[in-house]
N, C-alpha and C positions, 0 to 999 in steps of 0.2 A: 330410156325408151320415153318419149313425151306422153302427157295424159291424152292427148288427142290420138296419137298412134294406137295407145292401148285400149282406147274406146273403139276404134277402126276394127282392132283385133277381135274385139269380142263381138262387134257387129257380123264381122265376117263367119265367127264359129256359130252363131246364132242361126245362122241358115242351114246349118246340118238339120237334117232329120232325125229326132229323138225318138229309139224304139220305145215303145210301148206296151205293157204286157195286155192292154186292154185289146190291143189288135190281135192278139194270140186267141185263135179259136180252135184249133185241135187240141185232143185231150194230151196234157202234160205227158210226157214220156222221155224216159232217160236212158242214154247208151252207155252200157259198161264194157270198158276195154282193160285187160290185166297190163299192169305194167312190169312190176317186178315182185316176187314174195308176197305179202299182204296186200300190196297197193294196186288201187284201180283207178283209171282215169273216168269219170263220169261226166258225160255232156247233156245238158238239159236245154233251157233257153238261155241262161245269163252267163256268169262266168263260169268258166272250167272248175270242176271240182275234183280234188284227190281223195279218196277213200280207203283208210286202213281197215282192214278186216280180218280178225283173227282170234286167237284165244282170250283174249283182254276185252273184246267187244269191236265197236266200230267208232273210227275217229274221222271226222269229215273238214276237210280245207275248204273252206268256203260254202256258202248255203243257197246259192240260186235265188230265183224269185220265190215269194212265199206260195204262188201258184204251184210250183214244181217240187217244193219241199218233200211232200208226201210221197211223188214219184222217187224222189233220191233214196227216201228212207225205205220204199218198197224194194227197190232195186239192191240195197244192201242188206236187207233182211233175206233176200233170195240167195244172195251168194252166202252170207252167214248161218243161214239154216234157220233162222228164228224172226221174231218180229220185235226183239228188243230196240229201244231208241238208241241213236248213237250215243255213247258216252261223254265225247267232245266233239263240239264244233269250233275250229278256228276261223277267225274273219281276216283276210289281207287287207282290207280297207274298208270303208263305211258304205260305199255307194249299195244301191238297193238290189243290184243284180248279182251282188255277193253276200248280202247279210239280209234279204228280204225273209229268206227260209228260217231267221232267228225266230221268228214269231212261232212257226209250228214247232221248231226244234226245242224250244224254251219251254214251250206248252207240254212237251213230252219228256221234260226232265232233263233233256242234255245239258251239260256244263258249256256255255260259251265264253270264249277266251278270244281276247284282243287287245291290241296297243290302247292305251290310255287315250289316245286322241280317238280313236274310233268310238269309245263311249262317250265322251264328250260330244262329237259330231251327231252321233244317233240321239243323243239324248236332249238335244235343243234344235230349234228350227236351223234350217241351212238353206242357202240359195247357190244353186250351179250358175255362176253368172254367164256363162258360156251358152246355156240354154235358155236363160231368164226363167229358170225353174225353181220354184220353193218346194222344199222338202218339209214336212212337218216332223216333228219328234215322233221317234219310235215308240212304242207301247213299252213299259217297263220289262215285262215278260222277254223281248227282243234285246234287252241290252247284254253286251258282256258282263258275268258274273266274277270273271278272274280278268284283271288287266296288268300290263307290265309297261316299264319304260324303255329298257334298252332291248332286251330278250327275255325269253323263257323257254326252258326244257321241259318235255315228256318222254317218259320211258314207256312204250307202249307196242304191244303186238312184236316184241323182241328186238324194238328199234330205238334208237337215242333219235329224238326228234327237236330240233332245236329251230325255234321261231324268232328269226332276228328282226328288229325294225331298222328299217333305211328312210332317214328322213328327205323332206323335200323332193317327192319323186312324183308319182302319179297323183299322190296327195300327201298330208303332212302324217300320216298314219299308216303307210305302206310296210307290210312285213312280207318277209320272204322265208319260205318253209324248206328247211333241209332234212331230209331222211337219210340219216348216216349209213344204215345198213345197206339199203338198196342203192345208195347213191342216185336218190331222186331229189329234185329242187323244184317247188311251186312258186313261181316268179308273181303271182298275182297279176295286176295289171301295170306292172312296170314293163311288161313285154305283150304286145299285140302281134302274134306271129307274122312275119313277113308282111306288116302293115304298118303306116302310121299309127301312132298311139294316141290315146285322149290324154290330154294332161289338164287335170283340173286345177288352174290355178288359183281360183277362188278357195278352194280347199286346202291351200298350203303346197300346192304341186308346182314343179319348174322342171322345164325340159333339161337344164345343166344337172339339175339334180338327178334326174333319170339316168343321164350319161354316167356319171360319177357312181351311182348305185350299180348300174350294170357292169362298169369297170371292176366294181369290188366284187361281184359274184364271180365275173369270169377269173379274177384271181384266184379263187379259193375251190373251183370245180376243176374237172379233168374231161378227157376225151370220151370217157366213158359214161358221163354224168347224162341222165335223163332230164330235160328241162321242159316243165310244162307252164306254158303261158296262160296268163289270164284269160286270153282269149285265142282261138286258132289252134292249129294243129301241135301236137308234141315234137319237140326237137331237141337239139343237143348243144353242145359246146361250139362248134362250128356256126349253127344257125344263129344262137347268142350273139356270137362274135359279128355275123353278117348284119346282125339288128344293131349292134352297137355302131358299126361302122358307118350305116345309114345315118343314125342319131347324129353323129360327129359331123358327117361331111355336111348334110343338108343344113345342121344348126350353124356351120360354119359359113355356108354361102349367105343365108340370110343375115345372118350377124353382119359379116363385111359389106354387103350391100347396104343396110341401114346404115351402117358406121361410115359409110362413102357419101351418105345424103340421100339416098334413094327413099321415096316415100312406101310405105307398106303396100299401097295399092299398085306401085311401080313393081315392086319385087313379087308380088303375089302375080300380075300379068307377064313377067318374065319367066316364071316358074322356075322348078327345080332340075329341069332336064330329063330327058328321056330314060336315062340310067333309073330313075326311082317312080316310073310311072305306074308300073305294077302295085307299088306300095300305096298308091290312093286308090284301089280298088274296094277296099274295105269300109268301114264306117266312118273313118276319118278320112277326108279328102285332102289333095295336097294345098288347097287354099286354107283350109282350116290348120293343118300342121304348121304352115309358115306363120299363121296367126299366133300359135302357141309359142313358136320359137321367140317371136316378135315380143310376145307379153310375158315372156321369163326374164327379157334383157334387164 
């Protein structure tokens, strides 16, 4: 991909409206839905949260925005029957809709666990090029205190929990969390359910890496696995396979057209076809998704 084409891709993505918690006016509220055993699906404002609540205490996968963290803690406390802070918070990647609550939970004494690339990005200034948005370093209290390279395991609430790093996906620090006993997997932002995903190329993300990572997860789950996306509704292996098909098919369309000499503008104007129209009804529109594919080549 030429520098000029990549610049055009970034301009296209910059037109996306970026959600801001400053626009949030209602009182923070978190909806809790039972999944299996000690696992609950928490939905606030940011990324989806999975909570493990049982005799060992509370473990959260992701932390939402800081404004919503107290509501997550309160909801977990209601289920647990006490007001103890979560013992562990796992971050699936560094973006603030998944790590913003680290501030609150760190102050409560929770142990924050994340891939080493997440700590590195949170502890230094970052810029999300797609939005021309500069992110200041996080305060020390919000930084992960336990980091890992490839994977880490926790044994909690009667479950064996594997946290596996998948490189070059949504970012360079993505992890997928497998709950073995319940056959549940939290995908983080490798998955936007039934929608085009955001791929943060400036943070080491890559569309073709996402495709490989989804294929790797599909190979190790079964038809009974509960799949929790970073954003959107809970799905299953069939839903994840349909998402993978979209990724493979649309990236193939764009790659082929660009390699045949079409410009990014021409490919965007042609579009991806009616089959994928509904996938552009979320945060990431069709033009932005095409630009991510082009920017990953």
